[in-house]
N, C-alpha and C positions, 0 to 999 in steps of 0.2 A: 100681610098673608100671602103668600106664593101659590100660584095655581098649577097643579101637577096633573098629569093623566097616567093613570096606570092600566096597561093594555094586558087584558088577559084576567079572568075572572076564576081561576083555578085556586088550589090551596094557598099555593105563594102569593099570587097577586092579590086576592083577598084579605091576607093577612100585612101585606105590605101596606095596603089602602087605609085598614084599621089602625096599623101603627101609626101612619102618617098623620090621619086625621085626629089620633086621640092628642095629638101634640097642641093643637090650635093655631100650629104655625102655618099650616097647608091646608089649601081647599082642593080637595082630591074627587077626580071623575075616573071610575073604575069602566073601561069600555069591553066589550067582548061582543062577539057576533050572536051568542047564545042568549035568549032571554031566559032560559031554565037556568043555565049557569048563574047568570047577574042574580036570579031569584033565590037561589040556595047559599048565596055567599054570607048569608045572616051579618049586614053591614051597619054600622050605627047610622043614624039619621043623618049626619053630615056628610056623608060620603054620596056622591050623585054617582048615578048610573048611566050609561048611556049604551043602547044595542046599536052597533055597528059592522058593518062587514069592511076591514080595513084594507081587503084586498081590492075593493072597488075604487076605480081612480077618484082622487081627490078627496075621499071622504075624509080619511084620517088627517090630510091636510088642513081641511076646512076647522075640524074639532081641534088642533093642534094652534090654531090662530092665536095669537096673544098670551100663550100659556109659559111657563118658565121652563119646564122639562115634561118628560116624556119618559117613563119607566117601561121597559118592555119584561113583562112577564109571561109571554105568549111562548109558544112551540117554536124551537131553533129556526124551523124553516120559515118562518115570517120575521127572523131578525132583520132581515136586509129591507124588507118592504117598511118597516118601522123607521129604522134609520134612516132611508131616503127620504121619508115624510117629515121627520125632525129636521134634517139639513135643508129641504125647501121651506120649511116653516121658520127656520133661524131658531130654534128651540135647544135646548141641551137634551143630550141622551144619555141614558143608562140601560143596560140590560145585564141578563144571568147568564148569557148563553154560553157554552162550551164548544161551540162550533167554530173550527179555526178559519174555514173559508169565510163566514160571515163576519167574523173579527177583522179579517184583511178589509172587507169593503168598508165597515164601520170606519175604518181608518181614513180610507180614501175619502171618507164624506166630511171629515172633521176641517170643517175650514170658518162657519159664521158663530159657532158656538162651541163648547165642549162635548166631547163624544168619550163617554166613560164605560167600555163594553165589560163584561165578565165580572160584575160586582158582589158575585154570591159567595158562597164558601169554597168551591173548587171548580172553574177557577174563581180566583177572589182573596179571600182572607188568606187563604195558602200561601200566596205570593207575596203579601205584605208581612207575614211571618218569615217566610224564607229571604226575603229581601232584607229584613232587619238583621237577622241572625247573621248573615252573608256580610253585611257592612262592618261586622266586629272583627274581621280578620284582614290580615295584611295580604295574603293569598288564600285562593281556595282551592281545595281538591274534590270535594264531593258536595253536594246538595241532593239530599233524598228526602222526596214529600210521599206522604201517606195519607188520605182520608178515605173515610167511609160513613155512611148512613146505614146504622143496623139495627134490625129489630132487638129489642132488649130479650124477648122471648121467642126466637127462632121455632118453627114449629113443621117445617115442610123440607124436603129434601134439597131444596135451594138454600135453604137457611136463611130465608129471604122474604120480606115483604114490602111491598110498595108505599113508600114514603114520599115520593114527588114524580116528576114527570116519567111516565114510560117511555114516551119518544126521545127524552133526554139520555135515559139510560140504556137503551138499545142502540141510539147514535154512538155514545162512547164505548161502547162494545165493540163496535163494527168499524169505524174509522181508523186509519193510521195514526200512532201515536210519537210526539215529539221526544227526543231525549238528546243529551249530548254524550258521547261515549268517547273516551280517549282525546277529548278536546273538539271533537267534531259534532256538529248537529247533523242529525240522522232522524231518518222515521224508522220506527220499530213496530212490529204488528201487535194488534190490542190481545189480550186475555194472556199473553205470553210471559216469559220470566216471572215465573210465578215464585213466591217466596213465602214461608210462614215466620211469625215472630209473635213475642209474648209481651201483654200490657195488662199489669193488674193480675196476674194469674189466668188469664183468658189467652187462648191460642186463637190465632188470625191468620189469614192468608191476605196477599197483595198481590196484582198483578196489573199489567198495563193498560192502559184507558186512554182515550183520547181528551183531549182538551183542558187536562187539568192544571197544565201548566201555564196557561195563558200565553202572555207575551215573554214570560220570564227566560224561556229557552234563548228568545233572540237578545235579550238584555245581556245575559252573561256568557254567551258565546264569546270563547276567545279566554274567558276569564276562569273557567272552572274545567276540571278535568271530567267529572262525571256528574250531572245533572238527569234525574227522572222522576216521573209522578206515577204513583200506581193507587188503585182504589183497593180500600180494605174491605174484606168480605170474610164470613166464617169458611172454615176450611171444607171443601166438597164444591162450593159454588161454581168456580170456574171451569171443573171438569163436565158438568152438567151444561153450563154455557156454552162452552165449545163443541160438544155434541149436537145441542140446538142450532146452533148458528152454521157450523160447518157439516156436520155428517148429515143433517138433515136438510140443510140448505136456505134455513130460514133468514140468513143474513139477506138473500136475495128477495124476501117476502115480509118485509118488516111489519107491515100489516096484519099478517096471519100471527106473527110473534107476538104483536102487542095485545091482539085479540086472546090469545092464549093467557098472558099475564094478566091480564085486567079481568078475565072471567076466572082466573084459578088461583090468583094470589091475592088476600086481602089486604086492605090497607091497613095501618096500624098508627096511633099516636103514640105507643109506649116503645119509641125508637132511642138510640144513644147515636151522637155525632162524635167520632174520633178524629181529631186532627194530631198529626205526630210527623214531626220533621226534624231532620238530624243534617247538621252541617259542620264538615272538618276543612281545616286548614291551617297556615301556620300564621302565628301572631308572636312577633318578636323572637323569631326564629324557633318556635315550639311548636309541634303540631299537636293542635287541641279539637275538640270535636264539643259542640255544644246542641242541647236537644230541647224541643218544645214539644209537650205532650198538653192535651187537652180532650176531657170528655165532657159533652154538654149534653144534657138529658131534657125530654119532654118536661113541661110545666105549665101552669096557669098563666096566662097572661091577659089581664083585665078579667073578663066573666068566663072566658073558654080556655080550655084545655089546648095547647099548641103542640105540635110535635117536635121534636129536636132540630128536624131538619126546615120545618118553617120558621122557627125562631132563629137560628143562624142564617140562613139566606135572606131573609127579609130584612133582619137587623142590620147585615152587611150592605145592602144597596140602600135602605134608609141612612145608614151612618154616612154612606159616600155622598148623598144627596144633601144631608146637612151639611158637609164641609164645603161641599160646592156651593150651597146657599149662603154660607156665612163668610165667603171669601177664603176660604182655607186651600181652596184647589183653583187652579187657573179657570177662566170663564171662558177660555176659548182653544181649542185644539184638541189632538188625542192625548189622551192620560192614561198611562198603564197603572194596574194595580201596585206594581212594586214602586211605584212615585208616591204612595201614600203611605206616612210614617204610621209606625205601628203605634207608637205612644198617643198620638192624636187621634187614632181611629179607635183604641180601648177607652179614652177618655171622653169618648163622644156620648151622649146618651142613649143611642141605640147602640153602639160598639161596646158598650157594658156588658151586654149580653154574652160576650165571651170571656171578659175579664172577669166576672164574677166567678166562672168557674176554672179560672186560670191554674194550671200545674205546670210549671217550670222545672225543668232540671237541667244543670248543666253539668256535663261530665268531661273530665280533663281526659286525654288519652295521647 
């Protein structure tokens, strides 16, 4: 049995802890600075809890001594602190962050054990899918990645409900986005380059957000003409967000925007996660296109109903941990999501959360 620490007792962190503990293969300690948050997590008895201020010097390092790995489900601004503690303790490190700067620091720390950032849905699974599709071509033209976690029944002007980290949503709406345009790696502004598309008869919009590409832009630089990542929402969402962030200046007052969101937008378990990746390129001289489309819905996991974003995010990082634990992934160094084989991921007991709902269509063009 491997000893694991999960940092962050929110919706995702508590789901990760419960999933891992339910296997009997991991002894899990869930860490949070808030006793109230730990108490509200509704965990099985096999999960230990530890109230800890990880920002206090030496506290997390002490907790990590002798552990196999630490999984960060904490807000993005704590990523660097947790990664540094893991490096100091010589334990494996996995996280869910979409923050580009934090991931660069994680890479610098990957010396004595494995560092695997961005193990969630996007960044995370989306890069595994994109890399798998891209590997089927002799040369690449475009890789277009679209992901959204949406309410099934939108009922407000934003057409949105809180489904995961409010800090994370705001961060990806505010920070610059990476893209490859005409073969050059550049930064593009968030909330721009809006497009509309339909899937299963429903119209969606998609627009630039930060972090969803993970390290894929670096990996495919010089190999593809066009690479971009956009977040999926219902039509009208981007226009309101641009008004809030730009016209009202709330991009510079993120604490105010967070308070507005959490006061006015209800959370929901009735959500749907959409994964939509299209890759085009040449194979045997022909221009071809392949598309991966997948919808995952909320469902009951054990004795609890879990939202789709909880299921997909927690399952992804648990699957990567499993692959690290069984030797399928290297035990040392920096590991990119696109280094993980899609088939192996989907065959994993946690990765099957995606495979069960898989809908793949391949279109020649």
